N, C-alpha and C positions, 0 to 999 in steps of 0.2 A: 129082549125085554118087552113087556106089555105096555104100550104107550098109547094114550089118547091125545090126539092133536085137536085142540079146540079153536075154531075159527078158520074158515076155508076161503079166504081170498088168496092173494098171491103168496104171502108168507106161509100160510097154513097148507096150501096144496103142495107147494115145493117141499116143505119140511116133511109132510106125511109121506109123499112118494119116495123121497131120498131115504128116510129112516126105514121104510119097508125094503128098499133095495139093499140097505146095509145088512138087513136080516132080522129086524125087529118086527114084532106083531103089532100092527098099527090099526087103530080105530080112529077114523077122521070124522070129527063131529062139527056140525053147525046147526044151530037151532032153527034156521030157515029151511023148510022143506024144499023150497024152490031151488036153493043152492045145491042141495043134495041130489035132487032130480036132474038138474043140469049136468052135474059131474058124472052121475051114473049113465047119462046119455053121451058122455064124451065131450061135453061143452065146458071149456075152462073159463073161469072168471077173468083171467088175463092170459093172453097167449104168451108162451115161454118156450123157446126152442127145446125140443125133446121131451117136454113134460107130458104131453098127451100120450105118447108112446110108453113112457115110464109108468104112468098111472095104469094104463091098460095092462101092461105086463104084471105089475104087482097085484092088481085086482084078480087077474087070472090065477096067479100063484097062490092066492089066499092070504098073502101077507098084509093086504090093505083092504079095508072096507069102509063104506061111508054110511053115516046115519045122522038123523036129526033128533034122536032120542038122547037127552042129556044123561039118562041113567047109564049110558054106555061108558061113562068115565069111572063108574064103580068097578072095582076089581083090578084097576090098572096100577102099575108100579109108578108111572109118571103121568101127570096131566100137563101137557105142553100148551101153554097159552100163546096162541098165535093170531089173536083177533086183530083185524086191521084197525089202525088208529086214524080215523078220518081227520082231514085238515081242511079248514075253510079257506076262502080266497085271501084272508089276512094271515095265513100260516098259523092259525090258532088250532090246536089239536083238541079233539073231543075225547079227552082222557076218561071222563066220567063214564061214558058208555062202555069202554073197555073194562074199567074197574068193575062195573056192575055185572057184566057178562062173566067175568072171572069169579066174582064173589059168589054167585048163585051155585057154582059147582062145588064149593067147599063142603057143604053138608052131605054131598053125594059121594065124595071121594073115599077111598079105602082107608083103613086104620093107619097105615104107615106110608101112604103115598107121598110123592113129592110134587108140589105145584111148581113147574118150571116156566118162568115168564120170559117170552121173547118179544111180545108186543112192545111197540115204541111208546113208552110212558116216562114221565119225568123221574129223576132220582128221588127215592123215598116212597115210590109206589108199592114196591114189594113189602116194605116195612108197614105201610098202611094196610095192605092185605093181611099181613101177619096180625096186626092189631085188631082188624075186623074179625078175623078168625078166632082170636082169643076172646073177644067180646061175645061170640056165639056160645061159648062154654060147651063145645061139643066134646064127645068122648073119644073121638079119633085123634091121632097124633100126627097131623100133617106137617111135613117139612116144606120149606120154601127155598127156591134158588132162582138165579137169573142167567140166561144165556142170550145176550143181546143179538138181535137180528143182524145178519152179515151178508145178506143176499144182494145181488146186483141184477136189476131188470135186464133181460136178454142174455145173462150169463149165470142165472140163479143156480141151476143144477151143478155147474162147474164149481161155483164158489161154495156150495154146501159140501160137495163130495171131496173137493180138493182145496180146502181153505189154507190161507197162510198160517193160521193158528186159530184156535177156538178160545173165546173168553167166557169163563164160567164164574159166576158169583155164588158163594156158598156160606153157610154158617158154621160148619164143623167138618172135621176130617171124615166123620161117618158119612156126611153128605157126599164128599168126594168119592168115597168107596162105592156108594150106591149109584152115582151118576157116571163114573168112569166108563162102564160098559157101553154107554150110548155112543161115544166118540172113539173109543179104543180101536175099532176096526179101521178107522180112517188113517191111523198112523200119523197124526199130525200133532204138533205141540199144543198143549192145553195150558192156558194161563189161568190158574186158580187164584181167586182173590175174594174179598168180601163182596157181598151183594151190592152195597152202595158204590164200591169202586167199579164194579162191572157196569152198573147203570151209568156212572159218570164217564166210563171209557167210551161207551156208545155215543154219548153227547159230545165228548171231546174229539172223537174221530170225525164225526160229521161236521162239527163246528170248524175244525182245522181245514177240512176239505173245502167247506163253504168260504172260509177266509182266503184260501189259496185261489179259488175261482174269482172271488171279488177283487183280489189284489191284481191278478194278471189282466182282468178285463178293464179295470180302472187304468192300469198302466197302458193298456192297448189303446184306450181312447186318447191318451196323451200322445202316444206314438203316431196316431193318425194325423195329429195336428203339427208335428215337427218333422214329418217325413221319414220316421223310423219304421222298420218292419218288425212288428211284435213277434213274428215267428223266429226271426233272427235273435231278438232279445231273449225269447224263451230258450233258444239253444245256448246262448251265453249264460243264462241263469243255471241251466241244468248241467253245464260243464263244471260248475263249482261243486266240489265234493261235499261241501256242507249242505247243499241242496239236493243234488243227485238227479239221475235220469228219470226216476220214477215219480218225481214231484208232480202234484196235481196242478200243473201250470201250463194250460193250453188256451190261447185266446179263442174265445167263442161266445156262445150264448150264455145268458145268466142262468144260474141254477134255478130249477123249477121243480114242479111235481110235489113239493112239500117235504121230501125226505130230509134234505140238508137244512132247509129253513125251519123245520119242526124242531130239530135239536138246538139250533141257534136260539129259537124262541123259548125253549125249555130252560136253557142256561140263563137267558136274560131274565126270565120270571123268577128263577131261583135266586139270582143275584139281588134283584129288587126286594124280594121277600126277606132277604138277610141284610138289607141296607148297604149293598155293594153297588157301586155305579158301574153298569155294564157298558162302558164307553166303547170298548172294542166290538162287542156283539151288536150294539146299536149301529156302529159304523159299517159293519159288514152288511147288515140288512139294508141300510140306506143306500150303500154303493150298489148293491145288487138290484134294488128297486129301480135305481136310475138306469142301470144297464139293460133292464128289461125292455126299455124303449129304444135300444140301439137301432133296430130295423126302422121303426117309425121316424126316428130322427134322420137317419141316412136317406130314407125314401124322400122325405120332405126337402132335404138339402139337394138331392139329385133330380127329383122329378116334380117337386112342388105338390100341389093339391091332388090327392088320389081321385077326386071326383071324375067319373066317367072313364077312368082307366081300367084296363083288364090286367089283373095280376094273377099269376100262377103260383100256387104254393105246393111244393113237392115235399111230402111228409107231414103228417098231422099228429102222429103219436108222440108220447112223452119222450121215448127213446127208440132207436132202432132195435129190432128183435123182440118187441112187445106190442100188444094191441091196446094198451091202456091210453086213454085220452085225458085222464084226470090231470089237471093243472098243466096242460100242454101249452108251451109258449107259442107254438105254431097256430093253435086255435085262437089264442088271444090276439095274434096278429090278424087272423081272418076277421075276427069281430071288429077290430079297429078299422080295417079296410072297408068293410061293409058299412059301418057307421059313417065313414067319410064319403060314401057314394061310389065306391069302386065295385067292379064286377070281379068275383073271385072264382077261379078254376082251381081244382085241387086233385091230387092223386096221392094215395098211400097204399103200399102193397098189403098192409094188414087191416085196411079199413074198407068196408062196404057201406052202401047206403043204409039209412034207417037208424043210425046212431043218434041218440037224443042230444049228445053233446055237440054235434055238428050243426051249425045254423042251416036252416032250410035253403037259404039263398046261396050257400056254397055249392057250386056245381062240380060233382065228382066225375072225373074221367076214368076210362077203363085202363089207360096206360099213361106213363109219364109223357110220352111223345104227344099224345092227343091233348093232354092238359096244356101244352105249350102253344097250341094253335092260336095265333092272333094276339098273343100276350104282349103287353107293353113292358112288363118286367117279371122277373122270377125270384121267388124267395125259397131257399132251401131250408125247410122247417125241421126236417129230421134227416140224419145222415145215414139213410139206407144205402147199403153197398150197391144195389142195382142202379142207383142214380149215376154211378161212375161209368156206366155204359153209354151215357148221353154224349154224343159227339158234338164238337163245336159246329160242324156243318148242319146237324139236325137242329140245333138251337137257333142258329142264325136263319135257317130256312123257314122255320115254323113261327118264330116270334116276330111281332111287328117291330119291336126294337129290342135287341139282345142286351138287356141290362139285368145283371144277376146280383142278388143280395144273398150271400152265403156266410152267415155269422161264424161258423166253425171252420171255414176254409176246406170243407169236405171235397169240393170239386175244383180246388185250385190247380191241381196237376192236369186236369182234363179241360177245364174251361178258363182258368184264371190267366193263362199265358197267351190266349188267342187275342190278337189285337182288334178283331172285329167285335169283341164282347167287352162291354163295360162291366167289370167284375169288382165287387166290393165284399170284403170280409173284415172281421174285427181285427184292428191293429194294422191295417194297410191304408196308406194315404190315397191310393188310387180310387 
């Protein structure tokens, strides 16, 4: 199929490259020429394992090309809306900017093309685009559909090419016939439903995951006070067949980055607009906001005032396997430490100097080991696999005082059982 992918941040670049690999003819569009120039030079907006190589392969094959000319959407069977939906520090999404970027493409699209929306927007947004298109009184006959974004940072290619299933919202059986060839080569189940149901499914999945994270973390804070081990409680929970081993129940950091919070806030706003009390979603947001301060609270309990102390932060990115720093809880911890008068050393394998998101006062080290030199304490900010190579001997030799705060328990097996190290993770009393 001839497909134009519009919007080239993480969602758009992964979608364009994977669709090209499946065998479709892909035009990847972004109205910002600097974005296109960077991609043509091999610079990704967000690092993603395997993505650079996949893009290079598909560009060489002729299946994928990049352009900043919005006229490129003309003549395509599908215009896939993959614009990033920015989220501010209060988890409020800038939906209007996405809507306007999609709307300007409608007059350019071909007579019988389909606008397929994957950008994260609240339920009702596709219907709003349909109404906007109808008000334009154009002569073309554009169809609309919704395929909610289903990527995971650090595993995006895998989740696109080998999804559990694909959710697609449509208006008619004809839409199903026209869209089926997109995913048919993947040989995965497709859940066809109404557009509104597809939009709500995305909200529901992320809100359910957010609820699970808030639940286990709030439970873990109670475990810390009564001497229970939240990891053992997690094992007990997952042994119940009604819950299961795959449940999103692992004690650790609060959810961040905006992805889960964005859908919780979408549902909350929709509920309020319809005179429904969003008590559960309010509670999830409140509980998660409290848990955001787990490190700060633990630090003060164990060490008191950070003033004059040297703290090492290992991992700054939002998640391992990606380079994005947007809404990183590790960076928020750095800012708090600096405001309290601490000296902050940091290391992240995906981060070099010159990133505007990183405060200038944060001193970046070349290796994890060097970042530990003379530190009073260590915060594991991102669970990068390479940190597992840190030995207890190296930690105790390099740090002034071997105190480790590891919210997700990433280094429990390597550092958590060494009696020379004071080790703290979410849900453990020690």
